[in-house]
C-alpha positions in Angstrom: 106.4 65.0 122.2 105.4 67.0 125.1 101.7 67.4 125.9 100.4 70.6 127.7 103.6 72.6 128.0 102.4 75.2 130.6 103.3 78.2 128.6 101.9 76.9 125.3 98.8 75.7 127.0 98.3 79.2 128.4 98.9 80.8 124.9 96.2 78.5 123.4 93.8 79.1 126.1 94.2 82.8 125.9 93.5 82.6 122.0 90.5 80.2 122.6 89.0 82.7 125.2 89.5 85.6 122.7 87.5 83.5 120.2 84.9 83.1 122.7 84.5 86.7 123.8 84.3 87.6 120.2 81.6 85.1 119.5 79.4 86.2 122.2 79.9 89.9 121.7 79.4 89.6 117.9 82.6 90.7 116.6 83.1 89.2 113.2 86.6 90.7 112.5 88.2 89.0 115.6 86.4 85.7 114.6 87.8 86.0 111.0 91.2 86.8 112.1 91.5 83.7 114.4 90.8 81.4 111.6 93.8 80.5 109.3 93.5 82.4 106.0 93.7 79.5 103.7 91.6 77.5 101.4 92.2 74.5 103.4 90.5 75.7 106.5 87.2 74.1 107.4 84.2 75.0 109.5 81.4 72.6 109.9 78.6 74.5 111.7 75.1 73.5 112.9 73.6 74.2 109.4 76.6 75.0 107.0 79.7 73.3 105.7 82.3 76.0 104.9 85.5 75.3 103.1 88.2 78.0 102.9 88.8 81.3 104.9 86.7 83.2 102.4 83.5 81.1 103.0 84.1 81.3 106.8 84.4 85.1 106.5 81.3 85.5 104.4 79.4 83.4 107.0 80.6 85.6 109.9 79.7 88.8 108.3 76.4 87.6 107.4 75.7 86.1 110.8 76.9 89.4 112.4 74.2 91.2 110.5 71.5 89.1 111.9 72.7 89.8 115.4 75.5 87.2 115.9 75.7 83.7 117.3 73.0 82.4 119.8 74.2 83.1 123.3 75.6 80.2 125.3 77.0 79.0 128.5 79.9 76.5 128.6 79.4 73.6 130.7 82.6 71.7 130.0 86.0 72.6 128.4 89.1 70.7 127.4 92.0 72.4 125.9 95.1 70.3 125.0 98.4 71.1 123.3 100.7 68.8 121.5 104.2 70.0 121.3 104.5 73.7 120.8 102.6 74.4 117.6 99.4 72.3 117.7 96.5 72.0 120.0 92.8 71.3 120.2 89.9 73.0 122.1 86.6 71.2 122.8 83.6 72.5 124.7 80.1 71.4 125.6 77.6 74.3 126.0 74.0 75.1 126.5 72.2 77.8 124.5 70.9 80.3 127.0 67.6 80.9 125.1 66.5 77.4 124.4 68.4 75.2 126.7 69.6 73.1 124.0 73.0 71.4 124.4 75.7 71.6 121.9 79.5 71.1 121.4 82.2 72.7 119.6 85.8 71.3 118.6 88.5 73.3 117.1 92.0 72.4 115.8 94.5 75.1 116.3 98.1 75.6 114.8 100.7 78.2 115.5 101.5 80.4 112.7 103.8 83.4 112.3 100.8 85.5 113.1 99.9 83.6 116.2 97.5 80.7 117.0 94.7 80.1 114.2 91.9 77.8 113.8 92.5 75.4 111.0 89.4 73.1 111.5 86.1 73.7 113.5 83.0 71.5 114.0 80.0 72.8 115.9 76.9 70.6 116.5 73.9 70.5 118.7 73.1 67.2 120.4 69.9 65.4 119.2 67.3 64.1 121.5 68.1 60.7 120.3 70.2 58.8 117.7 68.0 57.3 115.1 
């Protein structure tokens, strides 16, 4: 298996950047489109566990009504592709309003409609592990 084929890495990077722009500009339709529309898609958030594309879409619409996701600044990014149809994106970030650090990981696959997120996890770092 080839890791980080340049053109595939560029495609996934572009899809990830589209997701980040949509997140920070409160564009739920783009965020919903970039998740695989399937009952097996999962998103674990800071305060929610979402199973299936419908639950993710409902969360995105509700969050958009409340003003969208908290603003953040990415401090570290790792994007890796495995072959031509699978990849992961991982970031560390800081919420701009509170300064609290967080992290996000996404698993992406190529579909007939383009790159889609099949699993995601967002969490904030605790002050300490108890």
